[in-house]
KOLMARDO-552273 format. One record per residue (C-alpha): residue in one letter; x, z, y. Coordinates in nm, 2 decimals, m for minus. Each point is the difference from the previous one (the first is absolute). Last residue first. Layout:
% KOLMARDO-552273
ATOM   marpa        u        w        v
ATOM       a        X        Z        Y
...
***
This chain:
% KOLMARDO-552273
ATOM   marpa        u        w        v
ATOM       a     2.41    m1.46     2.72
ATOM       p    m0.28     0.11     0.22
ATOM       g    m0.22     0.30    m0.09
ATOM       v    m0.25     0.13    m0.25
ATOM       f     0.04     0.31    m0.22
ATOM       v    m0.27     0.07    m0.26
ATOM       a    m0.02     0.35    m0.15
ATOM       k    m0.22    m0.03    m0.30
ATOM       d    m0.27     0.24    m0.11
ATOM       r     0.02     0.16    m0.34
ATOM       g    m0.16    m0.13    m0.32
ATOM       f     0.33    m0.06    m0.18
ATOM       g     0.29     0.19     0.17
ATOM       p     0.22     0.02     0.30
ATOM       q    m0.12    m0.34     0.14
ATOM       f     0.22    m0.19     0.25
ATOM       a    m0.09    m0.31     0.19
ATOM       l     0.23    m0.22     0.21
ATOM       q    m0.13    m0.27     0.23
ATOM       m     0.22    m0.24     0.20
ATOM       e    m0.12    m0.22     0.28
ATOM       g     0.22    m0.29     0.10
ATOM       p     0.34    m0.11     0.11
ATOM       r     0.11    m0.35    m0.10
ATOM       a     0.19    m0.10    m0.32
ATOM       g    m0.25     0.18    m0.21
ATOM       v     0.05     0.32    m0.18
ATOM       a     0.18     0.11    m0.32
ATOM       y    m0.01     0.38    m0.03
ATOM       a     0.25     0.27     0.02
ATOM       v    m0.01     0.37    m0.12
ATOM       e     0.20     0.29     0.12
ATOM       y    m0.03     0.37    m0.11
ATOM       s    m0.05     0.33     0.17
ATOM       f    m0.08     0.34    m0.15
ATOM       s    m0.15     0.31     0.17
ATOM       k    m0.01     0.37    m0.08
ATOM       g    m0.26     0.27     0.06
ATOM       p    m0.12     0.00    m0.36
ATOM       l     0.26    m0.17    m0.22
ATOM       v     0.04    m0.38     0.00
ATOM       t     0.10    m0.16    m0.33
ATOM       g     0.17    m0.33     0.04
ATOM       t    m0.03    m0.37     0.00
ATOM       d     0.22    m0.29     0.11
ATOM       t    m0.14    m0.33    m0.13
ATOM       g     0.00    m0.20     0.32
ATOM       t     0.29    m0.21    m0.13
ATOM       g     0.21    m0.01     0.32
ATOM       c    m0.02    m0.25     0.29
ATOM       p     0.37     0.01     0.08
ATOM       g     0.11    m0.11    m0.35
ATOM       n     0.14     0.18    m0.30
ATOM       f    m0.31    m0.11    m0.19
ATOM       d    m0.26    m0.15     0.24
ATOM       r    m0.34     0.04    m0.17
ATOM       i    m0.24    m0.12     0.27
ATOM       p    m0.37     0.09     0.00
ATOM       k    m0.24    m0.30     0.03
ATOM       a    m0.23     0.01     0.30
ATOM       e    m0.36    m0.09    m0.11
ATOM       r    m0.18    m0.21     0.26
ATOM       g    m0.21     0.09     0.30
ATOM       d     0.28    m0.04     0.26
ATOM       f     0.24     0.20    m0.21
ATOM       q    m0.14     0.23    m0.27
ATOM       a     0.14     0.30    m0.19
ATOM       d    m0.11     0.22    m0.28
ATOM       s     0.07     0.36    m0.11
ATOM       l    m0.11     0.16    m0.33
ATOM       g     0.34     0.00    m0.16
ATOM       l     0.17     0.13     0.32
ATOM       l    m0.23     0.30     0.02
ATOM       l     0.04     0.07    m0.38
ATOM       g     0.38    m0.03     0.03
ATOM       t     0.00     0.25     0.28
ATOM       e    m0.06     0.29    m0.24
ATOM       v    m0.14     0.30     0.18
ATOM       p     0.08     0.37    m0.06
ATOM       e    m0.30     0.23     0.05
ATOM       r    m0.12     0.21     0.30
ATOM       t    m0.07    m0.29     0.22
ATOM       g     0.17    m0.10     0.33
ATOM       n     0.24    m0.24    m0.18
ATOM       v     0.13    m0.25     0.26
ATOM       v     0.06    m0.35    m0.13
ATOM       t     0.21    m0.22     0.22
ATOM       v     0.00    m0.38    m0.02
ATOM       t     0.28    m0.21     0.15
ATOM       f    m0.11    m0.36     0.03
ATOM       k     0.19    m0.32    m0.06
ATOM       a    m0.14    m0.34     0.12
ATOM       a     0.14    m0.31    m0.17
ATOM       r    m0.01    m0.36     0.13
ATOM       d    m0.03    m0.35    m0.15
ATOM       v     0.06     0.13    m0.36
ATOM       t     0.12    m0.21    m0.29
ATOM       s     0.16     0.21    m0.28
ATOM       p    m0.30     0.22    m0.06
ATOM       s     0.18     0.21    m0.11
ATOM       s     0.35     0.07     0.14
ATOM       y     0.33    m0.11    m0.16
ATOM       k     0.15    m0.17     0.30
ATOM       g    m0.09     0.26     0.25
ATOM       p    m0.32     0.04     0.20
ATOM       k     0.02    m0.02     0.38
ATOM       c    m0.15     0.30     0.17
ATOM       t    m0.23     0.04     0.30
ATOM       a    m0.10     0.35     0.09
ATOM       p    m0.35     0.15    m0.02
ATOM       k    m0.12     0.28     0.23
ATOM       a    m0.01     0.32    m0.21
ATOM       v    m0.28     0.08    m0.25
ATOM       e    m0.15     0.35    m0.03
ATOM       v    m0.15     0.18    m0.30
ATOM       a    m0.17     0.33    m0.03
ATOM       l    m0.11     0.24    m0.28
ATOM       g    m0.19     0.29     0.16
ATOM       d    m0.29     0.02    m0.25
ATOM       q    m0.23    m0.17     0.25
ATOM       w     0.22    m0.31     0.02
ATOM       t     0.24    m0.05     0.29
ATOM       y     0.09    m0.34     0.15
ATOM       r     0.30     0.00     0.23
ATOM       k     0.08    m0.24     0.28
ATOM       g     0.33    m0.18     0.07
ATOM       w    m0.14    m0.33    m0.10
ATOM       t    m0.37    m0.03     0.02
ATOM       p    m0.29     0.22    m0.11
ATOM       a    m0.34    m0.14    m0.08
ATOM       e    m0.26     0.26     0.08
ATOM       a    m0.15     0.27    m0.22
ATOM       p    m0.29     0.20     0.14
ATOM       p     0.11     0.33     0.15
ATOM       p     0.12     0.30    m0.21
ATOM       n    m0.21     0.31     0.02
ATOM       d     0.22     0.29    m0.13
ATOM       a     0.31    m0.22     0.05
ATOM       p     0.24    m0.07    m0.28
ATOM       k     0.36     0.10     0.04
ATOM       a     0.27    m0.26     0.08
ATOM       k    m0.04     0.06     0.37
ATOM       g     0.31     0.21     0.04
ATOM       p     0.21    m0.27    m0.15
ATOM       d    m0.08    m0.22     0.30
ATOM       g    m0.03    m0.38    m0.06
ATOM       d    m0.29    m0.05     0.24
ATOM       s    m0.34     0.05    m0.15
ATOM       v    m0.26    m0.17    m0.22
ATOM       q    m0.25     0.20    m0.20
ATOM       g    m0.13    m0.03    m0.36
ATOM       q    m0.37     0.03    m0.07
ATOM       n    m0.05    m0.35    m0.13
ATOM       a    m0.18     0.11    m0.31
ATOM       t     0.00     0.38    m0.07
ATOM       d    m0.35     0.07     0.15
ATOM       q    m0.16    m0.29    m0.16
ATOM       l     0.13     0.10    m0.34
ATOM       a    m0.12     0.35     0.05
ATOM       e    m0.34    m0.11     0.11
ATOM       v    m0.04    m0.22    m0.31
ATOM       l     0.11     0.28    m0.23
ATOM       a    m0.24     0.25     0.16
ATOM       k    m0.29    m0.25    m0.04
ATOM       v     0.09    m0.06    m0.36
ATOM       v     0.02     0.37    m0.07
ATOM       a    m0.34     0.07     0.17
ATOM       a    m0.16    m0.28    m0.20
ATOM       q     0.14     0.14    m0.32
ATOM       v    m0.14     0.35     0.07
ATOM       v    m0.35    m0.13     0.10
ATOM       v    m0.02    m0.22    m0.31
ATOM       t     0.11     0.28    m0.23
ATOM       i    m0.24     0.25     0.16
ATOM       v    m0.29    m0.24    m0.06
ATOM       i     0.09    m0.06    m0.36
ATOM       a     0.03     0.37    m0.07
ATOM       l    m0.34     0.07     0.16
ATOM       v    m0.17    m0.26    m0.21
ATOM       c     0.15     0.14    m0.31
ATOM       l    m0.10     0.35     0.09
ATOM       g    m0.36    m0.12     0.05
ATOM       a     0.00    m0.17    m0.33
ATOM       g     0.12     0.31    m0.18
ATOM       i    m0.26     0.22     0.18
ATOM       a    m0.28    m0.24    m0.09
ATOM       a     0.11    m0.01    m0.36
ATOM       m     0.02     0.38    m0.03
ATOM       t    m0.35     0.03     0.15
ATOM       k    m0.15    m0.27    m0.22
ATOM       r     0.12     0.14    m0.33
ATOM       t    m0.28    m0.14    m0.22
ATOM       g     0.07    m0.37     0.07
ATOM       f    m0.11    m0.24     0.27
ATOM       v     0.26     0.15     0.24
ATOM       a     0.26    m0.08    m0.27
ATOM       i     0.00    m0.37     0.10
ATOM       v     0.07     0.08     0.36
ATOM       g     0.27     0.24    m0.11
ATOM       l     0.17    m0.25    m0.22
ATOM       v     0.02    m0.25     0.28
ATOM       l     0.13     0.26     0.24
ATOM       g     0.25     0.12    m0.25
ATOM       v     0.15    m0.35    m0.03
ATOM       g     0.03    m0.02     0.38
ATOM       a     0.16     0.35     0.00
ATOM       a     0.26    m0.12    m0.25
ATOM       i     0.07    m0.30     0.22
ATOM       a     0.04     0.23     0.30
ATOM       t     0.23     0.23    m0.21
ATOM       v     0.24    m0.30    m0.06
ATOM       n     0.02    m0.11     0.36
ATOM       n     0.01     0.37     0.10
ATOM       l     0.34     0.03    m0.16
ATOM       i     0.15    m0.23     0.26
ATOM       i    m0.07     0.25     0.28
ATOM       i    m0.14     0.34    m0.10
ATOM       p    m0.32     0.10     0.18
ATOM       s    m0.23    m0.15    m0.26
ATOM       g     0.18     0.16    m0.30
ATOM       l    m0.21     0.32    m0.02
ATOM       l    m0.32    m0.18     0.07
ATOM       g     0.06    m0.27    m0.25
ATOM       v     0.08     0.25    m0.27
ATOM       l    m0.31     0.21     0.08
ATOM       g    m0.22    m0.31    m0.01
ATOM       l     0.16    m0.11    m0.33
ATOM       i    m0.09     0.34    m0.15
ATOM       l    m0.36    m0.01     0.12
ATOM       a    m0.05    m0.36    m0.11
ATOM       t     0.14     0.09    m0.35
ATOM       l    m0.24     0.30    m0.02
ATOM       a    m0.30    m0.22     0.09
ATOM       l     0.11    m0.28    m0.24
ATOM       g     0.02     0.26    m0.28
ATOM       s    m0.35     0.13     0.08
ATOM       f    m0.14    m0.36    m0.02
ATOM       r    m0.30     0.13    m0.20
ATOM       p    m0.02     0.34    m0.15
ATOM       p    m0.19     0.00    m0.33
ATOM       p    m0.37     0.07     0.03
ATOM       p    m0.09     0.36    m0.07
ATOM       q    m0.11     0.06    m0.36
ATOM       p    m0.36     0.10    m0.06
ATOM       p    m0.05     0.33    m0.17
ATOM       a    m0.01    m0.01    m0.38
ATOM       e    m0.35     0.04    m0.14
ATOM       p    m0.06     0.33    m0.18
ATOM       m     0.00    m0.02    m0.38
ATOM       i    m0.34     0.06    m0.17
ATOM       p     0.04     0.21    m0.31
ATOM       l    m0.08    m0.17    m0.32
ATOM       q    m0.34     0.09    m0.15
ATOM       h     0.01     0.13    m0.36
ATOM       t    m0.27    m0.11    m0.23
ATOM       m    m0.17     0.21    m0.27
***
């Protein structure tokens, strides 16, 4: 007598393993990261790179089993990149406009302390001359008096000078913060008849050293004298003052 073995039922077919599902999930995460960081300046440079990587992964994952997730991730990555480009372009445009608005926006006026405040709509800058005042937008002002002739002493530098012109410079602080005149003096330059005019260091002499500096409190003024070596004959003198790097210059022009 034979025994027949029971017939085992066939196992149901196994579903195919998911394909590129990990890439789809990564693309979705990178898309969300890029979208959240896209409005933030500086940070969006990094998140835009992450979104670019996510876009590549999402495109590959579209050919896998999780097509919907991959498509959503790729779309978020594209949106993050677009927002980043738009935000950075807007920031660059605003920065350029701000720099253009602040350049050469000082005003020239007579030496009147009441005019040391910035105007609401200042006129285009012009070249002031002796006795005039140049006022920057923040209220800082400088004026240069008419030059006087001085004869350098025995121990002056440079030692050989045909003629020296001494100027009295007055700094008026119309800002809300103290101002150091040393910075203004250090960033100044002088020309006589189109050539550099050398400053005179006349120790204990009538031309002075030109190194007097001070701290000017808001609403106060400070005056100092500075002399330059000029030609034997009268000519055109140019003095330029700059209160800080990147700011516009106040250029005074007149006879000396």
